[in-house]
C-alpha positions as CSV (number, residue, x, y, z in Angstrom):
1,M,0.0,0.0,0.0
2,A,1.1,3.4,-0.8
3,N,0.4,6.7,1.0
4,V,-0.5,10.0,-0.7
5,T,-1.1,13.4,0.7
6,L,-4.0,15.1,-0.9
7,T,-4.8,18.9,-0.6
8,I,-8.5,19.6,-0.8
9,G,-10.1,22.9,0.2
10,G,-6.7,24.2,1.6
11,R,-6.4,21.2,3.9
12,E,-4.1,18.1,3.6
13,F,-5.3,14.6,4.0
14,M,-3.1,11.5,4.2
15,L,-4.6,8.6,2.3
16,A,-3.6,5.0,1.6
17,C,-4.1,3.6,-1.8
18,A,-2.9,0.7,-4.0
19,D,0.6,0.9,-5.2
20,G,0.7,2.7,-8.6
21,E,-2.6,4.4,-8.0
22,E,-1.1,7.6,-6.2
23,A,-1.2,9.8,-9.5
24,H,-4.9,8.8,-10.2
25,V,-6.0,9.5,-6.6
26,T,-4.1,12.8,-6.7
27,R,-6.0,13.8,-9.9
28,L,-9.3,12.9,-8.4
29,A,-8.6,15.0,-5.3
30,Q,-7.5,17.9,-7.6
31,M,-11.0,17.4,-9.3
32,I,-12.7,17.8,-6.1
33,D,-10.7,20.8,-5.0
34,E,-11.6,22.6,-8.3
35,K,-15.2,21.9,-7.5
36,L,-14.7,23.6,-4.1
37,V,-13.1,26.6,-5.6
38,Q,-15.8,26.9,-8.3
39,A,-18.6,26.7,-5.5
40,G,-16.5,29.3,-3.5
41,V,-16.6,27.3,-0.4
42,V,-12.9,26.8,0.2
43,G,-12.1,27.4,3.9
44,Q,-15.5,26.5,5.3
45,T,-15.9,23.5,7.5
46,E,-15.0,20.1,6.0
47,P,-18.5,18.7,6.3
48,R,-19.7,21.7,4.4
49,M,-17.0,21.3,1.7
50,L,-17.6,17.7,1.4
51,L,-21.3,18.4,1.0
52,F,-20.8,21.0,-1.7
53,A,-18.3,18.8,-3.6
54,S,-20.6,15.7,-3.4
55,L,-23.6,17.7,-4.7
56,M,-21.6,19.2,-7.6
57,L,-20.1,15.9,-8.7
58,A,-23.4,14.1,-8.4
59,D,-25.0,16.8,-10.5
60,E,-22.4,16.2,-13.3
61,L,-23.0,12.3,-13.0
62,H,-26.7,13.0,-13.2
63,E,-26.3,15.0,-16.4
64,L,-24.1,12.5,-18.0
65,R,-26.6,9.8,-17.2
66,Q,-29.4,11.7,-18.8
67,R,-27.7,12.2,-22.1
68,P,-28.8,9.9,-24.8
69,A,-26.4,7.0,-25.5
70,V,-24.3,7.6,-28.5
71,A,-23.4,4.7,-30.6
72,P,-19.7,4.5,-31.2
73,A,-18.7,5.5,-34.7
74,A,-18.2,2.7,-37.2
75,P,-14.5,2.3,-38.1
76,P,-13.7,3.6,-41.5
77,P,-13.6,1.0,-44.1
78,A,-10.4,-0.8,-44.9
79,P,-8.8,0.4,-48.0
80,E,-9.1,-1.9,-50.9
81,P,-5.9,-3.9,-51.4
82,E,-4.0,-2.7,-54.4
83,I,-3.5,-5.5,-56.9
84,P,-0.2,-5.4,-58.6
85,Q,-0.5,-4.5,-62.4
86,V,1.6,-7.7,-63.2
87,L,-1.1,-9.9,-61.6
88,V,-4.0,-7.9,-63.3
89,E,-2.4,-8.5,-66.7
90,E,-1.7,-12.2,-65.9
91,L,-5.3,-12.7,-64.8
92,A,-6.5,-11.0,-68.0
93,R,-4.3,-13.3,-70.1
94,I,-5.8,-16.4,-68.3
95,A,-9.4,-15.1,-68.6
96,D,-8.7,-14.8,-72.5
97,H,-7.3,-18.2,-72.6
98,V,-10.3,-19.8,-70.7
99,E,-12.6,-17.9,-73.1
100,N,-10.8,-19.3,-76.1
101,L,-11.0,-22.8,-74.6
102,A,-14.7,-22.5,-74.0
103,D,-15.2,-21.4,-77.7
104,L,-13.3,-24.4,-78.9
105,L,-15.4,-26.8,-76.7
106,E,-18.6,-25.2,-78.0
107,Q,-17.5,-25.7,-81.6
108,R,-16.6,-29.3,-81.0
109,A,-19.7,-30.2,-79.0
110,P,-22.4,-32.1,-80.9
111,N,-25.6,-30.2,-81.4
112,A,-28.1,-31.1,-79.1
C-alpha cells in the first residue's frame, strides 16, 4: 500500500491507496478541489466542503446519465488492397485463354 497526501479545500489529507494508484488518486482530489473553488466554499468546515463537492459531482454524473447514449462511430472501411499491375495483366491473359478454350469446346460439342 502506498500513502498519498491530498490537498482539498486548503487542507491536507493523508490517504492510503494501492501501489501505482497515487497519481490517479491525486488527480481525483484535484477535481474535488476545483469543484470547491468553483463553488466558493474553500475554507469552510470540512463537512460543508464535502457536501458541496459531493452535490456538484453528483449533479455532473446525473447530467451525464441523462444524455442519450451515442453509438460508437463505425471504423472507416479498410482500404481496398491494391492489386499489382503484373497480376492484373496475368489474370486478363488467363481469362482470355479460358474464353478461347470455351469457344473451342462449344465448336466441337455435338449439336443437341
